[in-house]
C-alpha positions as CSV (number, residue, x, y, z in Angstrom):
1,X,85.5,93.5,99.0
2,X,86.5,90.4,101.0
3,X,88.8,87.8,99.3
4,X,89.4,84.4,100.8
5,X,92.4,82.2,100.2
6,X,93.6,78.7,101.1
7,X,96.7,78.1,103.2
8,X,98.4,76.1,100.4
9,X,98.9,79.1,98.3
10,X,100.7,81.6,100.5
11,X,103.1,84.2,99.2
12,X,103.9,87.7,100.2
13,X,102.8,89.0,96.8
14,X,99.4,87.4,97.2
15,X,98.9,89.1,100.5
16,X,100.2,92.5,99.4
17,X,98.3,92.8,96.1
18,X,94.7,92.7,97.4
19,X,95.4,95.0,100.3
20,X,97.0,97.6,98.0
21,X,93.6,97.8,96.2
22,X,91.7,98.4,99.5
23,X,90.3,94.8,99.6
24,X,90.3,92.8,102.7
25,X,91.9,89.3,102.7
26,X,90.9,86.4,104.9
27,X,93.3,83.4,104.7
28,X,94.7,80.5,106.7
29,X,98.4,80.1,106.8
30,X,100.6,77.2,107.8
31,X,102.3,77.3,111.2
32,X,105.1,74.8,110.6
33,X,108.8,75.9,110.6
34,X,108.8,76.9,106.9
35,X,105.7,79.1,107.3
36,X,105.9,82.9,107.4
37,X,106.7,84.3,110.8
38,X,104.5,87.4,111.6
39,X,106.3,90.0,113.7
40,X,103.7,90.9,116.4
41,X,103.0,94.6,116.8
42,X,100.0,94.8,119.2
43,X,97.6,92.6,121.0
44,X,94.0,93.6,120.6
45,X,91.3,93.3,123.3
46,X,89.3,90.6,121.5
47,X,92.3,88.2,121.7
48,X,93.5,88.8,118.2
49,X,96.6,90.8,117.3
50,X,98.2,93.0,114.7
51,X,101.4,91.8,113.0
52,X,103.6,92.6,110.1
53,X,104.4,90.0,107.4
54,X,107.8,90.6,105.8
55,X,109.5,89.0,102.8
56,X,112.6,87.2,103.8
57,X,113.7,85.2,100.7
58,X,116.2,87.6,99.1
59,X,118.0,90.8,100.0
60,X,115.8,92.8,97.6
61,X,112.7,91.3,99.1
62,X,113.8,92.1,102.7
63,X,113.7,95.8,101.7
64,X,110.0,95.7,100.8
65,X,107.3,97.2,103.0
66,X,105.7,94.8,105.4
67,X,102.0,93.9,105.1
68,X,100.1,94.7,108.3
69,X,97.8,91.8,109.2
70,X,95.3,90.8,111.9
71,X,96.2,87.5,113.4
72,X,93.4,85.3,114.7
73,X,94.7,82.0,116.2
74,X,92.2,79.3,115.4
75,X,94.2,76.6,117.2
76,X,92.2,76.9,120.4
């Protein structure tokens, strides 16, 4: 299953829940300074990359498992 989501509704929980069920999630996210900051893991041959999204808003959240995402930069 492929779910799509708008960039105005980002949250870590909304990224983690679908992937926990095995669904794929396609979404845009903001890139301003208050946006999530993916931690890059690996560049892929097609120009995209793998990154981890981590919660950062509280001490308890920082202990949660990151969500592995594929980053496709649409700014070009």
